[in-house]
C-alpha positions as CSV (number, residue, x, y, z in Angstrom):
1,M,66.0,122.2,97.3
2,N,64.9,118.6,98.6
3,R,66.8,115.6,97.1
4,P,64.7,113.5,94.6
5,P,63.3,110.2,96.3
6,I,64.6,106.7,96.1
7,Q,61.8,104.8,95.0
8,E,61.8,101.1,94.2
9,V,60.6,99.9,90.7
10,L,59.1,96.6,89.8
11,A,58.8,95.1,86.4
12,E,55.5,94.1,84.9
13,T,56.7,90.2,86.0
14,G,57.2,91.7,89.6
15,E,61.2,91.3,89.5
16,P,63.3,94.5,90.5
17,V,64.6,96.6,88.3
18,E,66.9,99.8,88.7
19,A,64.9,102.7,89.9
20,P,65.1,105.5,87.1
21,P,67.6,108.3,87.9
22,P,66.3,111.6,89.7
23,E,66.5,114.2,86.9
24,M,68.6,117.0,87.6
25,V,66.5,120.1,88.9
26,E,67.5,123.7,87.3
27,P,68.9,125.5,90.2
28,E,67.1,128.3,92.1
29,P,68.7,131.5,91.0
30,G,70.9,133.4,93.0
31,L,72.6,130.7,94.4
32,S,76.2,130.7,95.3
33,P,78.7,128.8,93.8
34,E,79.3,126.6,97.0
35,E,75.5,126.0,96.9
36,L,75.8,125.0,93.6
37,E,78.5,122.7,94.5
38,Q,76.5,121.3,97.2
39,L,73.5,120.8,95.4
40,K,75.7,118.7,92.9
41,R,77.1,116.7,95.5
42,D,73.7,115.7,96.7
43,Y,72.7,114.6,93.4
44,L,75.9,112.5,93.1
45,L,75.3,110.5,96.0
46,T,71.8,110.0,95.5
47,R,72.5,108.4,92.0
48,F,75.1,106.1,93.6
49,W,72.6,105.0,96.0
50,I,70.0,104.5,93.5
51,S,71.8,101.5,91.8
52,A,74.1,100.5,95.0
53,R,71.1,100.0,97.6
54,G,69.8,97.3,94.9
55,F,72.2,94.6,96.6
56,W,69.4,94.5,99.5
57,G,66.7,94.1,97.2
58,R,64.9,90.8,95.7
59,G,67.3,91.3,92.8
60,G,70.5,91.4,94.8
61,G,72.7,89.3,96.6
62,R,71.4,86.1,97.8
63,L,73.2,86.2,101.4
64,A,72.9,90.3,101.6
65,W,70.3,90.4,104.5
66,T,71.7,87.1,106.1
67,L,74.8,88.6,106.2
68,S,73.8,91.9,107.2
69,F,71.6,90.4,110.4
70,G,74.5,88.4,111.3
71,L,76.9,91.2,111.6
72,L,73.9,92.9,113.9
73,A,74.2,89.9,116.2
74,L,77.8,89.9,116.0
75,I,78.2,93.4,117.2
76,V,75.5,93.0,119.8
77,L,77.6,89.8,121.0
78,Q,80.9,91.9,120.9
79,I,79.1,94.5,123.1
80,T,78.1,92.1,125.5
81,F,81.6,90.9,125.9
82,Q,83.0,94.0,126.2
83,Y,80.5,94.6,129.0
84,G,82.0,91.5,130.7
85,I,85.4,92.4,130.6
86,N,84.7,96.1,132.1
87,V,82.7,94.4,135.0
88,W,86.0,92.3,135.6
89,N,88.0,95.0,135.3
90,R,86.2,96.2,138.4
91,S,86.3,93.0,140.3
92,I,90.2,92.4,139.8
93,F,90.8,96.0,141.2
94,D,88.7,95.8,143.9
95,A,90.3,92.2,144.6
96,I,93.6,93.8,144.5
97,E,93.1,96.7,146.4
98,K,91.4,94.2,149.1
99,K,94.9,92.0,148.7
100,D,92.4,88.9,148.2
101,A,94.8,86.6,146.3
102,A,91.8,83.5,146.1
103,K,89.6,85.9,144.2
104,V,92.6,87.3,142.0
105,F,93.4,83.7,141.0
106,Y,89.4,82.9,140.5
107,L,89.2,86.0,138.1
108,T,92.4,85.3,136.4
109,G,90.6,82.1,135.2
110,I,87.6,84.0,134.5
111,F,89.3,86.5,131.9
112,F,90.9,84.1,129.5
113,P,87.3,82.9,128.1
114,L,86.1,86.3,128.2
115,A,89.0,87.2,126.0
116,I,89.1,84.2,123.7
117,G,85.2,84.5,123.3
118,S,85.5,88.3,122.5
119,V,88.4,87.2,120.0
120,V,86.4,84.8,118.3
121,I,83.8,87.2,117.7
122,G,85.8,89.6,116.4
123,V,87.5,87.3,114.0
124,V,83.7,86.2,112.8
125,Q,82.6,89.6,112.8
126,V,85.4,90.4,110.2
127,F,85.0,87.7,108.3
128,A,80.7,88.7,107.6
129,R,81.8,91.9,107.4
130,M,84.2,91.5,104.5
131,S,82.1,89.1,103.2
132,I,79.4,92.1,102.4
133,Q,81.6,94.5,100.9
134,R,83.1,91.4,98.7
135,R,79.6,90.4,97.6
136,W,78.5,93.9,97.4
137,R,81.3,94.9,95.0
138,A,81.1,92.4,92.6
139,W,77.0,93.0,92.5
140,L,77.5,96.6,92.1
141,T,80.5,96.1,89.4
142,N,78.8,93.5,87.5
143,S,75.9,96.0,87.2
144,V,78.0,98.7,86.0
145,V,80.4,97.0,83.7
146,S,77.2,95.3,82.3
147,R,75.9,98.4,81.6
148,W,79.2,100.0,80.5
149,L,79.9,97.2,77.8
150,A,76.0,97.1,76.7
151,N,75.6,98.6,73.3
152,G,78.9,99.9,72.7
153,R,78.7,102.4,75.5
154,Y,82.2,102.0,76.5
155,Y,83.2,103.4,73.0
156,Q,80.2,106.1,73.0
157,L,81.6,107.8,76.4
158,N,84.6,109.1,74.4
159,L,82.4,110.8,72.1
160,V,80.1,112.7,74.8
161,D,81.0,115.2,77.1
162,G,80.6,114.3,80.8
163,D,82.4,113.6,84.1
164,H,83.6,110.1,83.3
165,K,87.5,110.4,82.5
166,N,89.2,106.8,83.1
167,P,86.0,104.8,83.6
168,E,88.4,101.9,84.1
169,Y,89.9,103.5,87.3
170,R,86.3,104.1,88.5
171,I,85.2,101.1,88.3
172,A,88.3,99.6,89.7
173,E,88.9,101.7,92.7
174,D,86.3,104.1,93.1
175,L,83.9,101.5,93.3
176,R,85.7,99.6,95.5
177,V,85.9,102.3,97.8
178,A,82.1,103.0,97.5
179,T,81.4,99.5,98.7
180,D,84.3,98.7,101.5
181,A,83.7,102.1,103.3
182,P,79.5,102.0,103.7
183,V,79.7,98.8,105.4
184,D,82.7,99.6,108.0
185,F,80.6,102.9,108.8
186,A,77.1,101.0,108.9
187,A,79.2,98.4,111.5
188,G,81.2,101.4,113.1
189,V,78.1,103.6,113.8
190,T,76.1,100.5,115.0
191,Q,78.5,99.4,117.1
192,A,79.4,103.0,118.5
193,F,75.8,103.8,119.1
194,L,75.0,100.3,121.1
195,S,78.7,100.8,123.2
196,A,77.5,104.7,124.2
197,A,73.9,103.4,124.9
198,T,75.6,100.4,127.3
199,F,78.7,102.4,128.9
200,I,76.5,105.5,129.5
201,V,74.2,103.3,131.9
202,V,77.6,102.0,133.3
203,L,79.0,105.4,134.1
204,W,75.8,107.2,135.4
205,T,75.0,104.4,137.7
206,I,78.9,103.8,138.9
207,G,80.1,107.8,138.9
208,G,77.0,108.9,140.1
209,A,76.6,112.8,141.0
210,L,79.5,115.2,141.9
211,T,79.2,117.8,144.4
212,L,81.5,120.8,144.6
213,S,81.8,123.9,147.1
214,V,81.6,127.1,144.9
215,G,81.9,130.3,147.0
216,G,80.7,128.9,150.0
217,S,77.7,126.8,148.4
218,T,77.1,123.5,146.8
219,V,76.9,122.6,143.7
220,T,75.3,118.7,142.4
221,I,76.5,117.7,139.2
222,P,74.3,114.4,138.2
223,G,75.8,112.1,135.9
224,F,78.7,114.0,135.9
225,L,80.9,111.4,134.4
226,V,78.4,111.1,131.4
227,I,78.3,115.3,131.0
228,A,82.3,114.8,130.5
229,A,82.3,112.2,127.9
230,V,79.4,114.0,125.8
231,V,81.5,117.4,126.1
232,Y,84.6,116.1,125.4
233,A,83.5,114.2,122.8
234,A,81.5,117.1,121.4
235,I,84.7,119.1,121.3
236,A,86.7,116.7,119.7
237,S,84.5,116.3,116.7
238,G,83.6,119.7,116.3
239,S,87.6,120.3,116.2
240,M,87.7,117.3,113.6
241,M,84.9,119.1,111.5
242,I,86.6,122.5,111.4
243,I,90.0,121.2,110.4
244,G,88.9,118.6,107.9
245,R,86.3,120.8,106.1
246,N,88.2,120.2,102.9
247,F,89.2,116.9,103.5
248,V,86.4,115.5,100.3
249,S,87.7,117.8,97.9
250,V,91.1,117.2,98.4
251,S,90.5,113.4,98.1
252,E,88.7,113.8,95.2
253,S,91.3,115.9,93.4
254,K,93.9,113.3,95.1
255,N,91.9,110.4,93.2
256,Q,91.5,112.0,89.9
257,A,94.9,113.0,89.5
258,E,96.0,109.3,89.9
259,A,93.4,108.2,87.7
260,E,95.4,110.9,85.2
261,Y,98.9,109.8,86.1
262,R,98.1,105.8,85.5
263,Y,96.1,106.9,82.1
264,A,98.9,108.4,81.0
265,L,101.6,105.9,81.9
266,T,98.8,103.6,80.2
267,R,98.8,105.2,77.0
268,V,102.8,104.8,76.5
269,R,102.6,101.4,77.0
270,E,99.6,101.1,74.3
271,N,101.6,103.1,72.0
272,G,104.9,102.3,72.7
273,E,105.5,101.7,68.9
274,S,104.6,104.8,67.5
275,I,106.6,106.9,70.2
276,A,109.3,104.6,69.6
277,L,109.4,105.1,65.5
278,L,108.8,108.8,66.3
279,G,111.6,109.3,69.3
280,G,109.0,111.0,71.3
281,E,110.4,109.4,74.7
282,E,111.4,113.1,75.8
283,E,107.7,114.6,75.1
284,E,106.3,111.2,76.9
285,R,108.2,112.2,79.7
286,S,107.3,115.5,80.0
287,G,103.8,114.8,79.8
288,I,103.9,111.9,82.3
289,D,106.5,114.4,84.7
290,K,103.5,117.0,84.5
291,S,100.8,114.4,85.6
292,F,103.1,113.2,88.5
293,G,103.7,116.5,89.7
294,N,100.2,117.2,90.1
295,V,99.9,113.8,92.2
296,L,102.5,114.8,94.1
297,R,100.5,118.6,95.0
298,Q,97.3,116.5,95.3
299,W,99.5,114.4,97.9
300,A,100.9,117.0,99.6
301,R,97.5,118.4,100.1
302,I,96.1,115.6,101.5
303,C,99.2,115.1,103.9
304,G,98.3,118.9,105.2
305,Q,95.0,117.5,106.2
306,H,96.0,114.1,108.0
307,M,98.6,116.1,109.6
308,R,95.8,118.5,111.0
309,T,93.1,115.9,111.8
310,T,96.0,113.7,113.4
311,V,96.4,116.3,116.0
312,V,92.8,116.0,117.2
313,S,92.8,111.9,116.8
314,Q,96.2,111.4,118.3
315,G,95.7,113.9,121.3
316,S,92.0,112.8,122.0
317,S,93.8,109.2,122.4
318,L,95.7,110.5,125.0
319,I,93.7,112.4,127.0
320,A,90.9,110.4,127.2
321,P,92.2,108.1,129.5
322,V,93.2,110.1,131.7
323,I,89.9,112.8,132.2
324,P,88.1,110.3,134.0
325,I,90.4,109.0,136.4
326,L,91.4,113.1,137.4
327,L,87.3,113.4,137.7
328,C,87.1,110.3,139.9
329,A,89.9,110.9,141.9
330,P,88.0,113.2,144.4
331,K,85.4,110.4,145.2
332,F,88.2,107.5,145.3
333,L,90.0,109.9,148.0
334,E,87.1,110.6,150.0
335,G,86.4,106.7,149.9
336,S,83.1,107.0,148.3
337,M,84.4,105.1,144.9
338,S,86.6,101.9,145.3
339,L,89.4,101.3,143.1
340,G,87.7,98.8,141.3
341,Q,85.1,101.7,140.1
342,V,87.4,104.1,139.3
343,M,88.9,101.7,136.7
344,Q,85.7,100.4,135.7
345,A,84.8,104.1,135.2
346,A,87.8,105.0,133.3
347,S,87.2,101.8,131.0
348,A,83.8,102.8,130.4
349,F,84.8,106.6,130.1
350,T,87.5,105.6,127.4
351,I,84.6,103.5,125.3
352,V,82.0,105.8,125.5
353,Q,84.3,108.6,124.3
354,A,85.5,106.6,121.5
355,A,81.7,105.8,120.3
356,F,81.4,109.5,120.9
357,G,84.4,110.5,118.8
358,W,83.9,107.9,115.7
359,L,83.5,110.9,113.8
360,V,87.1,112.0,114.7
361,D,88.7,108.4,113.7
362,N,87.1,108.0,110.7
363,Y,86.8,111.2,108.7
364,P,89.6,111.2,106.4
365,R,88.0,107.7,105.3
366,L,84.4,109.1,105.2
367,A,85.6,112.2,103.1
368,E,87.4,109.5,100.9
369,W,84.5,107.6,100.4
370,N,82.2,110.5,99.8
371,A,84.9,111.6,96.8
372,G,84.7,108.0,95.6
373,A,81.3,107.6,95.7
374,R,80.7,110.9,93.3
375,R,83.2,109.4,91.1
376,I,81.5,106.5,90.2
377,A,78.0,108.4,90.5
378,S,79.4,110.6,87.8
379,L,80.3,107.7,85.5
380,M,76.6,106.2,86.1
381,M,75.3,109.7,84.9
382,S,76.7,109.6,81.6
383,L,75.5,106.2,81.1
384,D,72.3,107.0,82.0
385,G,72.2,109.5,79.3
386,L,73.3,107.0,76.7
387,E,70.6,104.6,77.8
388,R,68.1,107.8,77.5
389,A,69.3,108.4,74.2
390,E,68.9,104.4,73.3
391,T,65.2,105.3,74.4
392,G,64.8,108.1,72.4
393,E,64.2,110.3,75.5
394,G,65.9,114.0,75.2
395,I,67.4,113.7,72.0
396,N,66.6,111.9,68.9
397,R,68.3,108.2,68.4
398,I,68.7,106.4,65.2
399,E,66.1,103.5,64.9
400,R,67.2,99.8,63.8
401,G,64.7,97.4,62.4
402,E,64.2,94.9,59.7
403,T,64.2,95.4,56.1
404,E,61.2,94.3,53.3
405,G,61.9,92.0,50.7
406,D,65.0,91.0,50.0
407,A,66.9,94.2,50.8
408,M,70.2,93.1,52.7
409,V,70.7,97.2,54.2
410,R,68.4,99.9,54.0
411,L,68.9,103.6,55.0
412,N,65.7,105.2,55.3
413,E,65.9,109.2,55.9
414,L,69.1,108.7,58.0
415,S,70.2,111.8,59.5
416,V,73.7,110.9,61.8
417,T,74.0,114.1,64.3
418,L,77.0,114.4,67.5
419,N,75.0,114.1,70.6
420,D,74.1,117.8,71.0
421,G,72.4,117.5,67.8
422,T,74.9,119.0,65.4
423,A,74.7,117.6,61.9
424,V,77.2,114.9,60.5
425,V,75.4,113.5,57.7
426,G,72.2,114.5,56.2
427,E,69.1,112.6,55.1
428,S,70.1,109.6,53.5
429,E,67.8,107.4,51.5
430,V,69.6,104.2,50.5
431,V,68.9,100.7,49.5
432,I,71.9,97.9,49.3
433,E,70.8,94.6,47.5
434,P,72.1,91.0,48.5
435,G,75.4,90.6,47.2
436,E,76.4,94.3,46.1
437,R,79.9,95.6,46.9
438,V,79.1,99.5,47.9
439,L,82.2,101.5,48.4
440,V,81.8,104.9,50.5
441,A,83.9,107.8,49.2
442,G,84.5,111.2,50.0
443,E,86.8,113.9,51.0
444,S,88.5,113.7,54.7
445,G,86.1,114.6,57.4
446,S,83.1,114.3,55.5
447,G,81.6,111.7,57.8
448,K,82.3,108.9,55.8
449,S,83.4,106.7,59.0
450,T,80.7,108.6,61.2
451,L,77.9,106.8,58.7
452,V,79.6,103.7,58.5
453,R,79.7,103.8,62.6
454,A,76.1,104.5,62.5
455,I,75.1,101.6,60.2
456,A,77.0,99.1,62.3
457,G,75.1,100.4,65.2
458,L,78.1,102.0,67.2
459,W,77.0,105.8,66.3
460,P,73.4,106.4,68.2
461,W,72.4,109.7,67.7
462,G,70.5,111.3,64.5
463,S,67.3,110.2,63.1
464,G,65.7,107.7,60.7
465,S,66.6,104.0,60.8
466,V,69.2,101.7,59.6
467,D,67.4,98.6,58.9
468,F,69.0,94.9,57.9
469,H,67.5,91.5,56.5
470,R,66.6,89.6,59.2
471,D,69.1,86.8,60.5
472,R,71.6,88.2,58.6
473,R,75.2,88.7,60.7
474,I,77.0,91.9,60.4
475,F,81.0,92.1,60.8
476,M,83.2,95.2,61.1
477,L,86.6,95.6,60.3
478,P,88.1,98.9,61.7
479,Q,91.3,100.6,60.4
480,K,93.1,99.5,63.6
481,P,91.8,96.0,64.2
482,Y,91.9,94.8,68.2
483,V,94.1,92.2,69.0
484,P,93.3,90.7,72.4
485,T,95.8,89.4,75.3
486,G,96.6,85.5,74.8
487,T,97.3,83.4,72.2
488,L,97.5,83.7,68.8
489,R,94.6,81.2,68.3
490,R,92.5,83.6,70.6
491,A,93.5,86.4,68.5
492,I,92.4,85.0,64.9
493,A,89.2,83.8,66.5
494,Y,87.7,87.0,68.3
495,P,85.2,87.9,68.8
496,G,84.4,84.0,68.8
497,A,85.8,81.4,71.3
498,A,89.3,80.1,70.2
499,E,87.9,76.3,70.5
500,D,85.2,77.2,67.8
501,W,87.8,76.1,65.1
502,T,90.6,73.9,64.9
503,V,94.3,74.8,64.7
504,E,94.7,73.2,61.3
505,Q,91.6,75.8,60.0
506,M,93.6,78.9,61.6
507,A,96.5,77.6,59.9
508,E,95.0,77.5,56.4
509,T,93.1,80.7,57.1
510,L,96.6,82.6,58.0
511,E,98.0,81.1,54.8
512,K,95.4,82.6,52.8
513,V,95.8,86.2,54.0
514,G,99.4,86.3,53.9
515,L,100.4,85.3,57.6
516,A,102.0,81.5,56.4
517,H,104.8,82.4,58.8
518,L,102.9,82.7,61.9
519,K,101.0,79.0,61.2
520,E,103.8,77.3,63.6
521,K,102.7,80.4,66.6
522,V,98.7,79.5,66.6
523,E,99.1,78.4,70.2
524,E,102.0,80.8,71.3
525,D,101.1,83.1,74.0
526,A,102.8,86.6,73.4
527,P,101.9,90.1,73.4
528,W,100.7,90.1,69.5
529,D,99.3,93.5,69.9
530,Q,102.6,94.8,70.4
531,T,104.4,92.2,68.1
532,L,102.1,92.5,65.0
533,S,102.9,95.0,62.8
534,G,99.8,97.3,61.1
535,G,99.6,95.3,58.1
536,E,99.6,92.0,59.7
537,K,97.0,92.9,61.9
538,Q,94.6,93.9,59.2
539,R,95.3,90.6,57.7
540,L,94.9,89.1,61.0
541,A,91.2,90.9,60.7
542,F,90.4,89.2,57.6
543,A,91.5,86.0,58.4
544,R,88.8,86.6,61.2
545,L,86.3,87.0,58.4
546,L,87.1,84.0,56.6
547,L,86.5,82.2,59.9
548,H,83.4,83.8,60.7
549,R,81.7,84.2,57.4
550,P,79.6,86.6,57.6
551,D,76.6,87.8,55.9
552,I,77.4,91.6,55.9
553,I,80.9,93.0,55.8
554,V,81.5,96.4,57.0
555,L,85.2,97.8,55.8
556,D,86.2,101.0,57.5
557,E,89.5,101.7,55.6
558,A,90.5,98.4,56.6
559,T,93.5,97.9,54.1
560,S,95.2,101.3,54.9
561,A,98.1,99.8,56.0
562,L,98.9,97.3,52.8
563,D,100.5,98.1,49.8
564,D,98.7,97.9,46.6
565,T,99.4,94.3,46.1
566,G,98.5,93.0,49.5
567,Q,95.2,94.8,49.3
568,D,94.2,93.4,46.1
569,N,95.2,89.9,47.1
570,L,92.9,90.5,50.2
571,M,89.9,92.0,48.2
572,K,90.2,89.1,45.5
573,L,90.2,86.6,48.4
574,L,87.5,88.2,49.8
575,H,85.0,88.1,46.8
576,E,86.4,84.6,46.1
577,E,85.7,83.4,49.8
578,L,82.5,85.3,50.7
579,K,81.0,85.3,47.2
580,D,77.5,86.2,48.6
581,A,78.7,88.6,51.5
582,T,77.5,92.1,51.2
583,I,80.4,94.2,51.7
584,I,80.1,98.2,52.8
585,S,83.2,99.8,52.4
586,V,84.9,103.3,53.2
587,A,88.2,103.8,51.4
588,H,90.1,106.8,49.9
589,R,92.2,104.6,47.3
590,T,90.6,104.6,43.8
591,E,92.2,101.2,43.1
592,L,89.6,100.0,45.4
593,E,86.6,100.7,42.8
594,E,87.3,97.9,40.9
595,F,86.4,95.4,43.8
596,H,83.1,97.3,44.4
597,S,80.1,97.4,42.2
598,R,78.6,100.5,43.4
599,K,80.2,103.6,44.7
600,I,78.5,106.5,47.0
601,T,79.5,110.0,47.6
602,L,79.4,112.0,50.3
603,E,80.1,116.0,50.1
604,R,80.5,118.0,53.3
605,R,78.6,120.7,53.3
606,K,76.7,123.3,55.8
607,G,74.4,121.6,58.1
608,G,75.9,118.0,57.7
609,A,77.7,116.1,54.7
610,K,75.1,115.2,51.8
611,L,75.1,112.0,49.6
612,V,75.6,113.5,46.1
613,S,76.3,110.7,43.7
614,D,75.3,107.0,43.3
615,I,77.0,105.1,40.7
616,E,77.3,101.6,39.4
617,L,80.8,100.5,38.9
618,I,79.6,96.9,37.6
619,P,75.9,97.2,36.3
620,R,73.5,95.2,38.0
621,G,70.4,96.4,36.3
622,D,67.7,99.3,36.0
623,K,66.8,99.3,39.6
624,R,68.2,102.3,41.4
625,R,69.4,102.0,44.7
626,L,69.5,105.4,46.1
627,L,66.6,107.4,46.3
628,G,65.8,111.1,46.5
629,G,65.6,114.2,43.9
630,W,68.0,116.1,45.3
631,L,71.0,113.9,44.1
632,R,73.0,116.0,41.4
633,H,74.4,113.0,39.8
634,R,72.1,110.3,38.3
635,R,73.3,106.7,37.3
636,P,74.3,107.0,33.2
637,P,71.4,105.4,31.2
638,K,72.7,101.8,29.8
639,P,73.8,101.7,26.3
640,G,70.5,101.3,24.1
641,K,68.0,103.1,26.2
642,A,67.0,106.4,26.4
643,A,68.5,108.9,29.2
């Protein structure tokens, strides 16, 4: 099966955009598991290069091509110096053989400029190569992180199936390997090819033909040193391919095990308070030991691979310099080759063998790159799927638009599903007017939080639309508020900038929400996520509300960690400070009804939860805000009016 082509795509403005990923083609029937795995590997590497090669496109790095051509020029210069040293090697040994002291001193003076020039070129070559690696990594990291953070995809990845575990490790480590190694490989292959081409000519010229007597007849082997170098390199490279054929899969398993081990340790740090309160150290230790045991097993496997490949690489490095001397010895002894020619041939043979045997020395790293590139490509594939969902390709997508008239929020035939199409909430038709305070109730598991996430734009799968009044800001308070690292001032202002409000404004807000004891610590940098209790974090979230003053507020169990008094005080504060705000709440506590003007109830049913009632907690007029004749409960008629 052929790989999908990689094509450059231009927008209407002429600016380059990332090419669409190749579509997964259904495999041909009858393929073996090994063939299917190879098809998957081919696809993943193709997917990686679709994004990675953009660095050299018009939208990529400004110095990408300049540095690339500069690196090529430096490689050519380095080979030139290498050839010069090779010729010097012949001259110095010929002078020593002839005991020509004057020429020895003369050649000694020439050697230092050659050596210094080679070192300088090597240093500049390292700078150019690592500059490409650094810039390429920065460019591709920016691209992947931008896609990862866009439209809440970093959150949605937790909700969908796919090979994208530990995305943070893939971005930090696998992407580094995936951009470092190709530059080294490209430079290494180029240098190996040019070195081989240059010094094969040297071997052919110096070695000439070798004549052997076999059974009374003579056999002449033209360019015998070249043939010997090619045969030797083929044996060494073939041995490496056979011995290291499992290197790629072993490297990938090792990387995955490392990522899972780091994730296990991170989970303990992030949930330290809960673990400590429950006394779960032994259970966590058991999980960590199990994860670390897998790491050690994978390291043992890769150690075995390295040991086997070291046999070839180490043996090759020891044998290669000796072979040309042994091959040239007969011609030297018969006087057809000088000592300088023998040493030049030995040096050239080693260079050619190293060029041909480049794979021998780099196969382990090539395998590691292969594994890293496929892991970052797997993350890209999952992001591709989310992007397709956003455009409505392949699966229905909840649309987002603008309401007509004064309505703040409208759910227009909204259905919420899982990413595989399984219904969570059935068709809903709701209109929320300015200033309304709507409580979404229902038994646990009925889909309340999912519905609220769909309203907030975090849940993309489903059909229908969620419309908002134009130019109205929405602010969501989850059950577990996020507390960023840094100062308390930054935590209060999040997601705004800490400098947007004065310390005095923040201190006043903290006092309003019941955190007066923190007023003096606004500028203090501390691990606030670990220091603050669950209730304090929820109060902190309300402080953010008072600072940002949004038009639409979505509360998802935002007072669950507070006692009744604390909850009442914050809800009253919210009503006093943000009188005109529209509020949508999800909560189990019936006490919250007095702070809302309207209650919508979800009931879990086969085929997705349904809105079964929409009642006014505080009468606001005759207008119905929940449409649909299928509702079981209607709002009671007002006193004095016919039912």
